[in-house]
N, C-alpha and C positions, 0 to 999 in steps of 0.2 A: 504494498498500499504505500508507503513513502516514495519507493522506486515512483509509484504512478503520478504522488499527489509532487513529486520534482520535476517530471515531464510536462504538467499541466503549467505549473510556475514556468517553465521555458516555452512554452507555446503561449503562456499569456506575455509575456515578454516581449516574442518575436512578431505576435499577431495586435496584438492590444485586445486582447479577447479574455474576459475573467470567466471561472466558474464561480456560481452564486452557492455557494457550499448550504445555504440555508433552504434553497430550495431544491436541491441535488437529494438522491437516495441510492442507497446501494443497496441492492440485491446479491446476496452469494448464490453463488451455481452452486456448493456442497452445502451441504449442513455443516454449521460450524459448532461444535459441541461446549464454547465458552461463549463467554459476555462480547458482541461484536466491540463496544468501545474501549475495550482494554487492546484493540487490534490498534489505532492509531489515536490515545485519546486528548491529544494537544487541536485535533479538529473535531469539527461537530456536525459529523453526519449522522446523515438520519436512517438508520438499516432497517430494511423490511425482508419479508419474507417472499413479498410480489405478490400480484404483477404490479411492473410500474408502465410508465408510457412512458416514450422519448418519442417526441415530434412526430406522434400522432399513430404510432405504433405501439400496441403492447407489446410488453416481454414477462413473459413466466416461464417455469419449469416444464411444463407439459408441452409437447410437440400438437396433443392433439388440442390444446386450448389455444395457443399461438392462432391455429387456424380460425378455429370457432371466432376468438375474439379480432381476428385482422383479416382476414380474406372474407369470410361468409359478411361480414360489416361492410367492405370495401363492395362484395359484387351487390347485396342490396341498394347501395347508395346508388352505384352506377343504373339496376333496374331502374329505381325510381326518375333517375335522371331520364334514362332512356323514355321508360312513358307519359315523360311529360312532352 
């Protein structure tokens, strides 16, 4: 995590863009058996078991749920647009 944070800092210096950690969430891909906040205590990360939303895409652990939450929703939206 610390290496990732260092990368974000370098990216921010180069691009002028910064991550808003107060609005950001982290979803571990594997179950961590200890307190998440002990991983990087100096950062105020919001840990979640998911799902999370990133740029309109729902990200979760199960592939079946990814399809249901993203593809089917987009397909229905396109159908509604075409019906108009």
